[in-house]
N, C-alpha and C positions, 0 to 999 in steps of 0.2 A: 184281559190282563196280558196276554201274549203280545197283542198289538202295542200296548203301552210300553212294554219292555223294549220292543224293537225300535220304537221312536226315541226312547232315551239313549239307546245304544248308538243310533245314528247321530244324535246331537253330540254325544261324547266323541265319536269318530271325527265329526266335522271340526270340533274344537281342537282336538289333537293335531289334525291336519293343518289347521290355521297356525298353530304354534310353531310347527316345523316347516312352514312355507318359506320360500327364499327370502321374502321381505322381512320375516321375523328373524331369520338367522342373520341377515345383513345388519340388523340393529345392534348386534354385539360388535364393539369396535375391535379391529384387528391391531394387535400390538405392532409398533414400528420396529423394523429390523435395525440393529445397530449399524452405524455408519462404517463402511469398510475402512481399513487403515490406508494411509497414503502410500503411493507407490514406493517400493524400496529403492529402486534405481541403484544397484550395487556398483555400477560402472561410473557413477557420478560422485565426485568427492564431496560436494556440498550443494544444497539447493534451498530455495525459498519460493513458496507460492503465496502471493499477497492479493487480497481483495482491494481494488483501488478505492472504491467508494468508502469503505469503512476503515481501511488501513490495517485490517486484521491479517494475521498470518494464518493461513489455512493449513499449510503443511511445511515442514522444514526438516533438514538434515544437516548437522554440523554447520548451522547458519552463522555462527560466530568464529568459525575457523578462518584465520588470516591466510589469504592467498594472493599470488601475483595477479593483478587485474588485467594485464596486457592493455588492449585498446578500449576496454571498458572505462579506462581513465578518461577517455574523451567525453564521457557523459558530463563530468564536472567542467571540462573545457567548454562544452556547449552551454552548460548552465550559466557559467560566468559571462559568456558572450551575450547570451540573451539578457542577462541582468544589466550589462553595459548598454545594450540597445534600449532597454526599458528605462534606464536612468538618463538616457540622452547623451552619454559620453561617446556613443558610437551609433551609426545608423546602418540599417540593413543594406542600403544601396551605396554606402560610402566605399570608394575605391581605396584599397589598402596596398601600399607599396610592399612588394615581396622582397625580403632581405636575402642575401646570399646564404645566411644561416638556415632560413626556412627552405630555400631551394635545395641545399645540400643534405637536408635531413634524410636519413636512411629509412628503410622499411617501406611499408605501403604508402602510396603517394597518389595525389590528384594531379601531379605534374604541373605545378605552378612554375612561372618563369619570372625572373627579376625584372625583365623589361615589359612584362604584361600584367599590370595591376589587376587584382580581382576584388570584387566587393565582398562585404561580410556575408551576404546571403549565399553567394557562390561558395565561399570558403566553408560555411556551415554544411552545405550539401556535400562538398568534398570531404569534410570531416566525418559526417555521419553515414554516408552511403559508400564512399570510396575508402573510408577509414584512413584518410590522408594524414600522415605525420607532418608533412609540410604544411598542410592547412592548419593543424593544431599549433604549430610554432608561429605561423603568420598571425593567427587570431590572438595568441598570447601576447605577442609583441604589440599588436594594435591596442589591446585592452589595457595592458599594464606597463608597456614600454620595454619589457624584457621578460624572458622566460622565468628567471628567478623571482622577479616581482609577481608574476602570475602564479607561480607555485605557492608563494606566501598567501595569496588570495584564496587559492584552492584549499589550503589547510585551514584557513580562517573560516571558510564557508562550511567545511566538513564539521567543524566544531558547532557552528550555528545550527546545522541540520541534524545534530546528534549522531553523526557517523563515528561512533566511539572506537571502532576498530579499523579506521582508514587513515592512511598517511600517503601524501603525494610527494614525489621527488622530481617529477617531470610532467610535461603537459600532454605527452602522446602515448605513454604506456610502454616505451622501450624498457627492456629488463634492467632492474635496479633492486638491490636488496632492501632498500628503504622505501620501496613502493609496494603497498599492500592494501587490501580491502577484504570484505567478507560478502557472502551472498545476501545477508540481511541488510548490510549497508548499501549494496547496489540496488536492492529493492526500494529502500527508503529514498535514495537519491533519485531513482527513476520516478517514484511517486511525486516527489517535489518538483521534478523537471516537468512532468506532464501537467501537474496541477497549476503551476505558476506560468508555464510557457507552453500551452497546449498546441501552439503552432509547430512545435517540434515534430508532431505526428505527421504533418503534411510533408515533411522531408523523409522521415524514417520509413514511411510506407512505400516509398518509391523503390522499384526493383532495379533501377539503373540511373546513372547520371552522366551527362555529356558535358565536358568542359574542354575548351580549346581544341575541339574536334576529336577528343578522345572519349569514348563511351566505356564506362566500367559498370559491371554488374554489382549489385549490393552484396555485401559479405554475409548478410543474414539469410541462412538457408531456409528458415521457417517461413519466410515471406513467400517462397515458391511452392510451399506445400499446403499452407493453411490460409485461406482467403480472409479469415477473421483476424489474423495477426497483422499489425500495422507498425511495428517497431520492436526493439529500439536499437540494440547495438550488439556487436560480437567482439571477441578478443581471442588472440592466439599467440602464445610464445611457448618455448619448451617448458618453462616453469609453470605457466598458467594452465596448460591444457586447453581443450576446446570449450570456450565460455560463450554462453548465449544469454542475453537479457532480452526477453521477449514480452510483448504485451498484446492482448487480444481483446476485441469487443464482440460479444455475442449477446443478442437480444437486449441491447442497451446496458449491459453490465461488463465492466472492464476488470481483467485480472492481469497480474504481472508475475511472470515466471522467470527465475534466475537459476541457471545451472552453471557451476564452476567445475573445472577439471574433468571434462568429458574425454573419452578416448579418441573420438573423431567427430566430424561434423554430423554424420548420420546418427551416431549414438546420442549426441547432445540434442539434436532435433527430436529424436524419439522421446527423450526425457522431457523436453518442453511440452510436447503434445500430450504425453501421459499426465503431466501435472495439470495442464489446462483442462483436459477432459475430466479429470478427477474433481477439480474445483467447480466446474459448471454442472456436472452430473449430480453431485452429492451435497452441494451447499447452495444457500440462497440468502439474499439480503432481506432483512425485515426492518421496517420502521418501528421504533419503540417509543420515542418521545419527540414531540415537536419542540422547537426553540421556545424557551421560557416556560415550559410546562412544569408544574409542581409534581415532585416525586414523593414527598412526605412532609411531615411537620414534626419539629422537635420541641420539647417543653423544658424550659429552664426557669425556675422560680426566681433566680437572681438576675434575670434579664427582663427588659421591657421592649417589646411585648413579651409575655411569657411563652406564647405559642408562636414559633417562628417558621414560616413556610420555607421549604427548601426545594430548589428546582435546578434544572439544567439551562445553561445559556444557549447552547447550540442544539440543533436537532440531533438525535441519537439514532443511528442505524446499526444493526448488528448482522454479521455473517454467521449463520447458524446451520448446522446439518439439517437437510430437508426432513420435515415431519417432527422435529424435536423442539420447536419453539416453545411449546407449552411446558416443557420441562425446565425452562430457564429460571434461575434463581437471581434475585436482585437484593443486594445488601448495601445499605447506606452507611458509610463509615464517617462519623463526624470527628473533626480534629480534636484531640484531647485538650482539656484545659482551655477551651475557647474563651477568649476575653473580649468584653465590650469596651468601647463602642465598635460597631461594625457598620460599614456602609452597605447600602443595597447593592447587590452584585458581588460582594466579597466572597471569595472562595472559602468555604468552611468545611470541606471534606471531599469525599469522592463516592461515586456510585459504582459498585462492582457487579459485573454480570458473570454468573457461574453456570456451568453445565457439567453435570457429573463430577462436581467438585473441582473442575478445572476452570481457571479464570479465562474468560474470552476477551474481556475488555473492561477498562475502567475509565470513567470520565469525571471531571470535577463537578461538584455541586456548589451552588451559591445561595446566600441568604436573599430571599425575595422581598425583604423589607429592611429598612434601617433598624439597628438594634442598639439600645443604650443599656447601661447598667441600672438595674432597678434600685430605687431608694429603699431604706430599711422598712418603711411602712408598707410599700408596695410588695416587698418580699414576704412580709407577714401575710398579707391578703392572698398572695400567690400560693403560699404553703397551705393556707386554710382551704383555698379553692381546690388544690390538688388532693387534699385529704377527704373532701366531701364526695 
């Protein structure tokens, strides 16, 4: 009897030991820590951190505050120049006669000369690396015939790109009370510039440029501190403060960081690095849907077919705090009072992604089949089918 009790005790001890073994304890999931708040950056007037692939804003401060853009204006000058090259109205190697107006433009310069034509590619280098105001004027005159004509194109394109808080009054960013933008609009313009004309990175990543025997160092201080940064532009006037629009590529993922109104170059550089480190450390991109994938089905007895598949046209990727993808909520909002007929591919609502009650992103959803209005007999059968 004593031996039997000892055996049972040993079995119980072994069982208890197994339950509290490291592998048993590891089976209990560890709750994820909340994502730290974005850097406060009190010395920066406004900022935006954007994920390039998803277009989502990871962090922002006073992102819609209108500010003097200084030479960040030249982002739009570059955009329209690339557009002209793409459209065939200008070629990259085409020599452009330098006007006296361009030559005499004040401020930062690439030192063009009226008697020494430069091609569009050279002027783009001088525009983006040297921040040449003379290059901006020369390109504007080549693309639109005049600076005023080019400014009209700049504002038209700002509307097309949904830069709702941006207005241009010149092509180079020299101080003007009617020249303004926001951190959010700079990020959106930068996204469009890289997406449509990725060759711009081949210029903005260069740390210096030599033209006509004169070598100038890039104005972008982040290039000299962070090897993952390969663009884009800086700006400085008394009204703007120290502005940096930077983009980096780390492990195949691109971010865009815009800081406006910094106290000095060191302060703005530190702010850019803090934002980039925050975005890469705490956020990740997740594929959610492939192009054409069905997301749900809606039922309407007055339509034919009664069950309508709803899906996304384009692939959907989301930028989500690391470890929190499983907490994502998805809500399909169908357009009220939807009327037939509907063509296949017609937008009939939107898919909203929420995390902790905050909207991360919304994308349009489309009907994945053609839809007609059901006849009265079909509607009766549909209602009976729904009731069963």
